[in-house]
C-alpha positions as CSV (number, residue, x, y, z in Angstrom):
1,X,60.0,-123.9,-67.0
2,X,57.5,-126.9,-66.4
3,X,55.0,-128.0,-63.9
4,X,56.4,-130.6,-61.5
5,X,52.8,-132.2,-61.0
6,X,52.2,-132.5,-64.7
7,X,56.1,-134.1,-65.3
8,X,55.6,-136.5,-62.3
9,X,51.8,-137.4,-63.7
10,X,53.0,-138.1,-67.4
11,X,55.7,-140.1,-66.3
12,X,53.6,-142.3,-63.9
13,X,51.2,-142.9,-66.7
14,X,54.1,-143.5,-69.5
15,X,55.5,-146.3,-66.8
16,X,52.3,-147.6,-65.5
17,X,50.1,-147.9,-68.9
18,X,52.1,-147.0,-72.0
19,X,55.3,-149.2,-71.1
20,X,53.4,-152.0,-68.8
21,X,51.1,-153.1,-71.7
22,X,51.1,-154.4,-75.5
23,X,47.7,-152.7,-76.7
24,X,46.2,-154.0,-80.2
25,X,43.2,-151.6,-79.9
26,X,42.2,-148.3,-79.3
27,X,39.1,-148.8,-77.2
28,X,42.1,-150.9,-75.1
29,X,44.2,-147.9,-74.2
30,X,41.0,-145.8,-73.3
31,X,39.6,-148.2,-71.0
32,X,43.0,-148.7,-69.1
33,X,43.6,-145.3,-69.2
34,X,40.3,-144.3,-67.9
35,X,40.6,-147.1,-64.8
36,X,44.0,-145.8,-64.2
37,X,43.3,-142.1,-63.7
38,X,40.5,-143.1,-61.6
39,X,42.5,-144.8,-59.4
40,X,45.3,-142.1,-59.8
41,X,42.6,-139.4,-58.9
42,X,41.1,-141.1,-55.8
43,X,42.7,-143.7,-54.3
44,X,46.6,-143.4,-54.6
45,X,48.6,-141.2,-52.3
46,X,50.2,-138.0,-53.7
47,X,53.4,-136.5,-52.3
48,X,52.0,-132.9,-53.0
49,X,49.0,-133.8,-50.8
50,X,51.0,-134.7,-47.8
51,X,51.1,-138.4,-48.9
52,X,47.0,-138.6,-48.4
53,X,44.8,-139.6,-51.3
54,X,42.6,-137.0,-53.0
55,X,39.7,-138.7,-51.5
56,X,40.9,-138.3,-48.0
57,X,41.4,-134.6,-48.7
58,X,37.9,-134.5,-49.9
59,X,36.1,-135.9,-47.0
């Protein structure tokens, strides 16, 4: 059985990063991934958190 949170994360990453951009250098992937993960982990609401952002719950 797969973890639903991981499946959702991977699907979002694939759609919003890997399928949305054309990369020419590995550093481009790394930088965009870093920025995306920062936003994903702090600024965007998560269903598993009652549509709150992780940042909101950490306060």
